[in-house]
VOMAR-590883 format. One line per 8 residues: their letters; for each residue y, x, z of N, C-alpha, C, O. Coordinates in steps of 0.05 Angstrom, whole numbers, m for minus. Layout:
! residues N
A	Y,X,Z,Y,X,Z,Y,X,Z,Y,X,Z; ... $
***
This chain:
! residues 308
XXXXXXXX	m128,157,387,m114,143,366,m103,164,346,m90,183,354; m108,160,321,m99,178,300,m69,177,297,m57,155,298; m56,200,294,m28,202,290,m22,209,261,m36,225,249; m2,196,249,3,199,220,29,213,214,39,212,191; 41,227,234,66,240,229,89,224,239,87,200,242; 111,237,246,134,225,259,145,201,243,149,180,254; 151,206,217,164,185,201,146,161,197,155,138,200; 120,166,192,101,144,188,97,128,214,96,104,214 $
XXXXXXXX	94,143,236,90,130,262,114,113,270,111,92,282; 138,122,262,162,106,268,161,79,254,169,59,266; 153,79,229,151,54,214,129,36,225,133,12,227; 107,47,232,85,32,244,94,19,270,89,m5,275; 108,34,286,118,23,312,139,1,308,140,m18,323; 155,4,287,174,m17,280,160,m43,274,170,m65,282; 138,m42,259,124,m66,252,110,m78,276,111,m103,280; 98,m62,292,85,m72,317,105,m86,335,100,m107,346 $
XXXXXXXX	129,m74,337,150,m85,354,159,m112,343,164,m131,359; 160,m115,317,168,m140,305,147,m162,310,153,m185,314; 121,m154,309,100,m173,315,102,m182,344,98,m205,350; 107,m163,361,110,m170,390,133,m190,394,131,m209,410; 155,m185,380,180,m200,385,180,m227,371,189,m247,382; 170,m227,346,174,m251,329,149,m262,317,150,m281,301; 126,m251,323,101,m260,311,93,m288,317,76,m299,303; 104,m300,338,97,m328,345,113,m349,330,108,m373,333 $
XXXXXXXX	133,m340,315,150,m360,302,156,m354,273,166,m372,259; 150,m330,264,158,m322,236,135,m307,223,117,m297,237; 137,m304,197,119,m286,182,133,m259,182,156,m256,173; 119,m238,192,130,m211,191,124,m200,164,100,m195,157; 144,m194,148,140,m187,120,151,m159,114,174,m153,120; 134,m141,104,142,m115,96,149,m115,66,133,m122,49; 174,m108,60,184,m109,32,190,m81,22,205,m66,35; 179,m75,m1,185,m49,m13,173,m47,m41,155,m63,m48 $
XXXXXXXX	184,m29,m57,174,m25,m84,146,m15,m83,137,m5,m62; 131,m16,m105,103,m6,m105,101,23,m97,118,40,m105; 81,29,m81,76,57,m73,92,67,m50,96,91,m47; 102,49,m33,117,58,m9,99,57,16,110,61,38; 74,51,13,56,51,37,57,26,53,49,26,76; 67,4,41,68,m21,56,41,m30,67,39,m37,90; 21,m30,50,m6,m39,58,m17,m21,79,m29,m31,98; m14,5,77,m24,23,96,m11,19,124,m25,16,144 $
XXXXXXXX	15,17,124,30,13,149,23,m14,161,19,m15,185; 21,m35,145,15,m61,155,m13,m62,167,m17,m74,189; m32,m49,154,m59,m50,164,m62,m35,191,m74,m45,210; m50,m11,193,m51,4,218,m36,m11,240,m45,m12,263; m12,m22,234,3,m37,254,m12,m61,264,m12,m67,288; m26,m75,246,m41,m99,254,m64,m91,273,m69,m105,292; m77,m69,267,m99,m60,284,m89,m52,312,m102,m57,332; m66,m39,312,m55,m31,338,m45,m55,354,m47,m56,378 $
XXXXXXXX	m33,m74,340,m23,m98,353,m46,m114,366,m43,m125,388; m69,m116,352,m91,m131,363,m109,m114,381,m125,m125,397; m107,m88,379,m125,m69,393,m154,m72,384,m172,m63,398; m159,m85,361,m186,m89,352,m186,m95,322,m177,m116,314; m196,m77,305,m196,m81,276,m209,m107,268,m201,m119,248; m230,m116,282,m244,m140,274,m228,m166,279,m236,m187,270; m205,m163,292,m187,m187,296,m166,m188,275,m147,m204,277; m168,m171,255,m149,m171,232,m164,m180,207,m185,m169,200 $
XXXXXXXX	m154,m201,194,m166,m209,169,m146,m205,146,m123,m213,149; m155,m193,125,m137,m187,102,m144,m203,78,m168,m206,71; m124,m215,65,m127,m229,40,m105,m221,21,m85,m209,29; m108,m229,m4,m87,m222,m24,m80,m248,m39,m98,m261,m51; m54,m254,m40,m45,m277,m56,m43,m269,m86,m40,m246,m92; m46,m289,m103,m43,m285,m132,m33,m311,m144,m30,m331,m129; m28,m311,m169,m15,m334,m182,m31,m360,m180,m19,m382,m179; m57,m358,m180,m73,m382,m179,m83,m389,m151,m99,m408,m147 $
XXXXXXXX	m73,m374,m131,m80,m381,m103,m68,m408,m95,m46,m414,m102; m84,m424,m81,m76,m452,m77,m77,m460,m47,m87,m446,m30; m65,m483,m42,m66,m496,m16,m95,m500,m8,m102,m497,16; m112,m508,m27,m140,m513,m21,m155,m488,m11,m173,m491,5; m147,m465,m21,m160,m440,m12,m148,m432,15,m162,m420,32; m122,m437,19,m109,m427,43,m112,m446,67,m118,m437,89; m106,m471,63,m107,m490,85,m133,m505,86,m150,m500,103; m138,m523,67,m164,m537,65,m166,m550,37,m145,m556,25 $
XXXXXXXX	m191,m554,28,m195,m566,2,m220,m582,1,m235,m584,21; m226,m593,m22,m250,m609,m27,m270,m592,m42,m263,m578,m61; m296,m594,m34,m317,m581,m48,m341,m600,m52,m345,m618,m36; m356,m595,m74,m380,m611,m78,m402,m599,m61,m406,m575,m59; m417,m617,m48,m440,m608,m32,m465,m609,m50,m464,m615,m74; m488,m604,m38,m513,m602,m54,m523,m629,m65,m540,m629,m82; m512,m651,m55,m521,m678,m64,m500,m692,m81,m500,m716,m83; m483,m676,m94,m462,m686,m111,m441,m702,m96,m424,m716,m108 $
XXXXXXXX	m440,m699,m70,m419,m711,m54,m396,m692,m51,m398,m669,m60; m375,m701,m39,m351,m684,m35,m346,m681,m5,m346,m701,9; m341,m657,3,m336,m652,31,m309,m636,34,m300,m624,15; m297,m638,57,m273,m623,63,m281,m596,75,m296,m594,94; m270,m575,63,m276,m548,72,m250,m534,81,m231,m533,66; m250,m523,106,m226,m509,115,m221,m484,99,m240,m470,90; m195,m478,94,m188,m454,80,m186,m430,98,m193,m432,122; m177,m408,87,m177,m383,102,m159,m385,127,m167,m376,148 $
XXXXXXXX	m136,m397,124,m118,m399,147,m131,m416,170,m131,m407,193; m141,m440,163,m152,m457,184,m176,m444,197,m180,m447,221; m193,m429,182,m215,m415,194,m206,m394,215,m216,m393,237; m187,m378,207,m177,m356,224,m161,m368,247,m162,m357,270; m146,m389,242,m131,m402,263,m150,m413,285,m144,m411,308; m172,m425,276,m191,m436,295,m204,m415,312,m208,m419,336; m210,m392,300,m220,m370,316,m200,m361,337,m208,m355,360; m175,m360,330,m154,m352,349,m152,m373,372,m148,m365,395 $
XXXXXXXX	m154,m399,365,m152,m420,385,m175,m417,405,m171,m421,429; m198,m410,396,m222,m408,413,m222,m382,429,m239,m379,446; m204,m364,423,m204,m338,437,m175,m332,445,m163,m312,435; m164,m348,463,m135,m346,468,m125,m321,483,m101,m316,483; m144,m306,494,m136,m282,509,m132,m257,491,m125,m236,501; m138,m260,465,m135,m237,447,m117,m244,424,m113,m268,417; m105,m224,412,m87,m228,390,m102,m227,363,m121,m211,360; m94,m244,345,m106,m245,318,m84,m241,298,m61,m250,302 $
XXXXXXXX	m91,m228,276,m72,m224,254,m84,m233,228,m107,m225,222; m69,m248,212,m77,m253,184,m57,m237,167,m34,m243,166; m68,m217,153,m52,m199,137,m53,m208,108,m74,m208,96; m30,m216,96,m29,m226,69,m15,m205,51,9,m200,54; m31,m194,33,m19,m176,13,m7,m192,m10,m17,m213,m17; 14,m181,m21,28,m193,m45,36,m222,m39,29,m241,m54; 49,m226,m17,57,m253,m8,70,m270,m29,63,m293,m32; 88,m258,m44,105,m274,m62,92,m279,m89,103,m292,m106 $
XXXXXXXX	67,m268,m94,54,m273,m119,45,m302,m122,42,m312,m144; 40,m316,m100,32,m344,m101,56,m362,m100,78,m353,m94; 51,m387,m107,72,m408,m104,73,m416,m75,59,m433,m66; 91,m402,m60,90,m404,m31,94,m433,m20,78,m441,m2; 113,m448,m29,116,m475,m18,90,m492,m22,83,m507,m4; 77,m488,m45,52,m503,m50,29,m493,m33,13,m509,m23; 27,m467,m29,5,m455,m14,8,m460,16,m12,m468,29; 31,m456,26,35,m459,55,36,m488,64,27,m494,87 $
XXXXXXXX	47,m505,48,47,m533,55,62,m538,82,84,m529,86; 48,m552,99,60,m559,125,66,m535,143,82,m536,161; 52,m513,137,55,m489,153,84,m479,153,92,m465,171; 99,m485,132,126,m477,130,142,m485,155,159,m470,164; 137,m508,165,151,m518,189,137,m510,215,150,m502,234; 111,m512,215,97,m511,241,90,m483,250,79,m479,272; 96,m463,234,93,m435,243,113,m430,266,106,m415,285; 136,m442,265,156,m438,286,156,m460,307,171,m458,327 $
XXXXXXXX	140,m481,303,138,m502,323,108,m506,331,96,m526,324; 98,m487,345,69,m485,350,59,m504,371,35,m508,375; 77,m516,385,69,m536,405,66,m564,393,57,m582,406; 73,m566,367,71,m592,353,49,m590,332,49,m572,316; 31,m610,331,9,m609,311,19,m620,284,38,m636,283; 6,m611,263,10,m623,237,m16,m635,226,m37,m626,235; m14,m654,208,m38,m667,198,m43,m657,170,m26,m657,152; m68,m647,165,m75,m635,139,m79,m658,119,m84,m681,126 $
XXXXXXXX	m77,m650,93,m77,m670,72,m104,m684,69,m105,m708,66; m126,m669,70,m152,m680,63,m167,m691,87,m177,m714,87; m170,m675,108,m185,m685,131,m170,m703,149,m181,m718,165; m143,m703,147,m125,m719,164,m129,m713,193,m126,m731,210; m136,m688,199,m139,m681,227,m115,m665,237,m103,m650,222; m107,m670,262,m84,m655,273,m91,m626,279,m113,m620,289; m73,m608,272,m78,m579,275,m53,m567,288,m31,m572,280; m58,m550,308,m36,m534,319,m40,m505,311,m63,m495,310 $
XXXXXXXX	m19,m491,305,m20,m463,298,m24,m448,325,m8,m451,343; m44,m431,326,m50,m416,350,m27,m398,358,m15,m384,341; m20,m398,383,2,m381,392,m4,m351,392,13,m334,392; m30,m345,391,m39,m317,390,m46,m307,362,m59,m287,358; m37,m323,341,m41,m315,314,m15,m306,301,5,m321,301; m15,m282,289,9,m272,276,3,m269,246,m18,m259,238; 22,m278,229,20,m274,201,37,m250,193,61,m249,197; 23,m230,182,36,m206,173,32,m204,143,11,m210,133 $
XXXXXXXX	53,m196,128,51,m197,99,65,m173,86,82,m159,99; 59,m168,61,73,m148,45,81,m160,18,68,m179,9; 103,m150,7,111,m160,m20,131,m140,m32,144,m124,m19; 133,m142,m59,152,m127,m75,177,m143,m79,175,m164,m92; 200,m135,m69,224,m151,m71,234,m154,m100,252,m171,m105; 224,m138,m119,233,m140,m146,216,m158,m163,222,m163,m186; 194,m169,m152,178,m188,m166,195,m213,m172,211,m221,m156; 190,m224,m196,206,m248,m203,203,m270,m182,222,m284,m175 $
XXXXXXXX	178,m274,m172,174,m295,m152,188,m289,m126,197,m308,m112; 192,m263,m119,206,m256,m95,236,m262,m98,250,m271,m80; 246,m256,m122,275,m260,m128,281,m290,m126,304,m297,m119; 262,m307,m133,267,m336,m133,261,m350,m107,262,m374,m105; 255,m335,m86,250,m347,m60,275,m362,m51,298,m353,m53; 271,m387,m41,294,m402,m31,300,m395,m2,284,m382,11; 323,m404,7,332,m396,34,314,m408,56,312,m396,77; 301,m430,50,283,m442,71,260,m423,76,251,m420,99 $
XXXXXXXX	250,m411,55,228,m392,58,237,m366,71,224,m355,89; 259,m355,62,270,m330,73,275,m333,102,272,m314,118; 285,m357,111,291,m361,139,266,m359,156,268,m353,180; 243,m363,145,218,m362,160,205,m334,159,183,m330,170; 218,m315,147,209,m288,145,225,m270,164,249,m273,167; 212,m250,175,226,m228,188,220,m204,171,198,m193,171; 240,m195,155,235,m176,134,241,m148,144,262,m142,155; 221,m130,140,224,m102,147,223,m86,121,203,m87,107 $
XXXXXXXX	244,m72,116,246,m56,92,228,m31,93,227,m17,114; 213,m26,72,196,m2,70,204,13,45,190,11,24; 225,28,45,235,42,21,220,68,17,205,77,34; 223,80,m7,212,107,m11,223,126,10,247,125,16; 206,142,22,214,159,44,206,188,40,182,194,38; 225,206,38,220,234,33,205,246,56,188,263,52; 211,238,81,197,249,104,168,241,105,151,257,111; 162,216,98,134,207,96,120,222,73,96,229,76 $
XXXXXXXX	134,227,51,123,242,29,114,270,39,92,279,33; 132,283,53,126,310,63,102,310,82,85,327,80; 101,291,100,79,289,119,53,284,104,32,296,111; 53,267,84,29,260,70,18,284,54,m6,289,54; 36,298,40,27,320,22,22,346,38,5,362,29; 35,350,60,30,374,76,1,374,86,m11,395,88; m10,350,91,m37,349,101,m58,355,79,m81,360,86; m50,355,54,m68,361,32,m68,390,25,m85,399,9 $
XXXXXXXX	m49,405,36,m48,434,30,m31,440,5,m32,463,m4; m17,420,m5,0,425,m29,22,445,m22,33,444,0; 29,462,m41,49,483,m37,76,470,m28,84,450,m40; 89,482,m8,114,472,2,136,470,m20,153,453,m20; 135,489,m39,154,489,m61,152,464,m77,172,452,m86; 127,455,m82,122,431,m98,131,406,m82,143,388,m93; 125,406,m56,133,383,m39,163,380,m39,174,358,m41; 177,403,m37,206,402,m36,217,392,m63,236,376,m63 $
XXXXXXXX	205,400,m85,215,391,m111,210,361,m115,228,348,m126; 188,350,m105,183,321,m106,204,306,m89,213,285,m96; 210,318,m66,230,306,m49,257,305,m62,272,285,m60; 264,326,m77,289,327,m92,291,306,m113,312,295,m120; 268,299,m125,266,278,m145,276,251,m133,293,238,m145; 266,244,m109,275,219,m96,304,221,m88,319,202,m91; 312,244,m77,340,247,m68,360,245,m91,382,234,m88; 352,255,m114,369,253,m138,373,224,m147,395,216,m154 $
XXXXXXXX	352,209,m146,354,181,m152,371,166,m132,387,149,m140; 368,172,m107,384,159,m86,414,166,m90,431,149,m88; 420,191,m96,447,200,m99,461,186,m123,485,179,m121; 447,182,m145,459,170,m169,459,140,m168,476,127,m180; 440,128,m154,438,98,m152,437,90,m123,418,76,m115; 457,97,m108,456,93,m79,451,64,m71,435,58,m54; 465,45,m84,463,17,m76,437,4,m86,428,m16,m74; 426,14,m108,402,2,m120,376,16,m113,355,6,m118 $
XXXXXXXX	378,39,m100,355,57,m96,332,43,m83,309,43,m94; 336,31,m60,314,20,m44,300,m3,m58,276,m7,m55; 315,m19,m74,303,m42,m87,293,m37,m115,275,m51,m125; 304,m16,m128,298,m12,m157,283,13,m163,275,17,m186; 279,31,m144,264,55,m149,236,46,m161,223,30,m148; 228,57,m184,204,46,m197,178,53,m183,157,41,m189; 178,72,m164,154,78,m149,163,91,m122,185,99,m119; 144,92,m104,149,103,m78,133,129,m73,119,138,m91 $
XXXXXXXX	136,140,m49,123,165,m43,92,163,m44,79,183,m49; 82,139,m39,53,136,m39,40,141,m66,16,144,m68; 56,141,m88,45,146,m114,32,174,m116,15,178,m132; 41,192,m98,31,219,m99,9,224,m78,2,247,m73; m2,204,m67,m22,207,m46,m47,222,m54,m59,236,m38; m54,220,m80,m79,233,m89,m74,261,m101,m93,273,m111; m50,270,m100,m44,297,m111,m54,319,m92,m48,319,m69; m71,336,m103,m82,358,m88,m73,385,m98,m70,405,m83 $
XXXXXXXX	m68,386,m125,m60,411,m138,m36,405,m156,m36,385,m170; m17,424,m157,6,420,m175,m3,417,m204,6,399,m218; m21,435,m212,m32,435,m239,m62,429,m237,m76,444,m223; m72,409,m251,m59,392,m270,m51,364,m259,m42,347,m274; m53,360,m233,m51,333,m221,m24,320,m228,m23,297,m235; m2,335,m226,24,323,m229,30,317,m259,45,298,m265; 19,332,m277,22,325,m305,5,300,m312,15,283,m326; m19,299,m302,m36,275,m306,m23,250,m295,m24,229,m307 $
XXXXXXXX	m11,253,m271,2,230,m259,25,220,m277,29,196,m279; 40,239,m289,61,231,m307,50,216,m331,60,194,m338; 30,227,m344,20,216,m369,6,189,m364,8,171,m380; m9,187,m342,m26,164,m337,m12,141,m322,m21,118,m323; 10,148,m307,22,127,m291,53,125,m294,64,105,m301; 66,147,m287,95,146,m284,109,138,m309,127,121,m309; 102,150,m332,116,144,m357,113,115,m364,131,103,m377; 91,102,m356,87,73,m362,104,55,m343,108,32,m350 $
XXXXXXXX	113,66,m321,131,51,m304,160,53,m314,176,36,m308; 166,73,m329,193,78,m339,198,67,m367,219,56,m372; 178,71,m384,182,63,m412,159,45,m421,136,53,m421; 166,21,m428,146,1,m437,155,m10,m464,179,m12,m469; 135,m16,m481,142,m26,m508,160,m51,m507,155,m69,m491; 179,m52,m525,196,m75,m530,215,m83,m507,228,m104,m509; 217,m66,m487,238,m72,m466,253,m46,m461,244,m24,m468; 277,m49,m449,294,m26,m444,281,m7,m423,267,m17,m405 $
XXXXXXXX	285,19,m425,274,37,m405,286,31,m377,308,19,m375; 271,38,m357,281,33,m329,307,48,m325,311,70,m336; 326,37,m310,352,50,m307,351,78,m295,369,94,m299; 330,84,m280,327,111,m268,314,131,m286,310,154,m278; 307,123,m310,290,140,m327,301,168,m332,287,188,m328; 327,170,m339,339,196,m346,338,215,m322,332,238,m324; 345,204,m298,345,221,m274,317,230,m267,313,253,m260; 298,213,m269,270,220,m262,260,241,m282,247,260,m274 $
XXXXXXXX	264,237,m308,255,256,m328,268,283,m323,255,304,m327; 293,284,m316,307,309,m312,296,324,m288,296,349,m288; 286,310,m268,277,322,m243,247,324,m240,237,329,m218; 233,318,m262,203,319,m261,194,340,m281,187,332,m304; 193,365,m274,185,386,m294,156,384,m303,150,395,m324; 140,370,m288,111,369,m295,105,351,m319,82,347,m326; 126,340,m331,123,325,m356,113,344,m378,98,336,m396; 121,369,m377,116,389,m397,85,393,m400,72,397,m380 $
XXXXXXXX	75,394,m425,46,398,m429,35,424,m418,11,427,m414; 53,444,m413,44,469,m402,32,466,m374,18,483,m364; 38,443,m361,27,438,m335,1,422,m336,m10,414,m316; m10,419,m361,m34,402,m364,m59,416,m356,m78,403,m346; m60,443,m360,m85,457,m355,m79,482,m338,m60,496,m344; m95,486,m317,m90,510,m301,m93,535,m317,m109,536,m337; m79,556,m310,m81,582,m324,m109,593,m321,m120,592,m298; m121,604,m342,m148,615,m340,m149,640,m322,m129,655,m321 $
XXXXXXXX	m171,644,m309,m174,668,m292,m176,693,m310,m189,692,m331; m163,715,m303,m164,739,m320,m193,750,m322,m208,750,m302; m201,758,m346,m228,768,m351,m230,797,m342,m210,812,m344; m253,805,m332,m258,833,m325,m261,849,m350,m274,840,m369; m250,873,m350,m253,891,m374,m282,900,m376,m295,907,m356; m293,900,m401,m320,909,m405,m322,939,m402,m302,953,m407; m344,949,m393,m348,978,m389,m375,987,m401,m394,972,m400; m375,1010,m413,m400,1021,m425,m414,1041,m407,m436,1050,m413 $
XXXXXXXX	m401,1047,m384,m413,1066,m366,m438,1054,m353,m440,1030,m348; m458,1072,m349,m482,1063,m336,m476,1057,m307,m461,1072,m294; m489,1036,m295,m484,1030,m267,m495,1051,m249,m515,1063,m254; m481,1055,m227,m491,1073,m207,m513,1060,m191,m518,1036,m194; m526,1076,m175,m548,1065,m159,m540,1042,m141,m554,1023,m137; m515,1044,m130,m505,1024,m111,m500,997,m125,m499,977,m112; m497,997,m152,m490,973,m167,m515,959,m179,m512,937,m190; m538,972,m176,m562,960,m188,m573,937,m171,m569,936,m147 $
XXXXXXXX	m587,919,m185,m600,897,m171,m621,907,m153,m632,929,m157; m629,892,m132,m650,900,m113,m676,907,m129,m684,892,m146; m687,930,m123,m712,938,m136,m708,957,m159,m724,974,m165; m684,954,m172,m679,972,m195,m674,1001,m187,m682,1019,m201; m662,1004,m164,m656,1032,m154,m682,1047,m149,m685,1070,m157; m702,1034,m137,m727,1047,m131,m741,1055,m157,m752,1076,m159; m741,1036,m177,m754,1042,m202,m741,1066,m216,m755,1083,m227; m714,1067,m215,m700,1089,m228,m707,1115,m215,m711,1135,m229 $
XXXX	m709,1116,m188,m715,1141,m174,m744,1149,m180,m750,1173,m182; m763,1130,m181,m791,1136,m187,m794,1148,m215,m810,1166,m219; m777,1137,m234,m779,1147,m261,m769,1176,m262,m778,1191,m279; m750,1183,m244,m740,1211,m244,m761,1230,m233,m755,1254,m232 $
***
């Protein structure tokens, strides 16, 4: 089994433990700002919980995601008739029912992007009452939620839809915070060979934001440690990251800058254009001296000696 470092392994273990403890009655939800590794941690935890990657199915909610896609809906068949088609949840739930000796996970990315009450429907109640069947809207067939099926999810707590979650929905979640983590940042970047001085400076960026915005840090930090996952070289990677991503998270047209902007700009030296291009290699000085025999290409030495 691959190990991902002490801090990352601790978070993965926390999620697995929550699935063990509450996966039969609640949605296990990882909440964190973009770039905190929620998806990575959730995916690894799901595979470890099931002991089999093929027993994990991943989907992503979005604004137009519907009950018909998730539970069941109507589709036209080839003869212009209408048939009832099970959605993603009912398909995966049925597989779990037919295979009761193994654990199944449905991993939902961006949980709060969809209209949850509309998408989940009856599931809102019957996730925690799995011994009681519910009747679906279209097929009118009784369905029980499999006891060996766990719903694992990720979401950004600052999304408007997440802020508007009602207490009935929150009560059905077991929320695990996934904040920006300097230790996970260090583990991630040390494996890439990035200079320790640079890693330390990036860690200080996060610590400075935490120190100045202690109560708001975990929920309002505009990005997490995962934003730096692709950094391999200080120059020009960190300048490009600023120009192409970070500045757009802080300053957007027609709206106020992010509250952390001043602190981040102060602690991110790679904003400066001097970090855009690596320093050129020094050129060798030209020489007019004739090469010695040891410096000649193969064959040239023999020719020179023969000419003598």
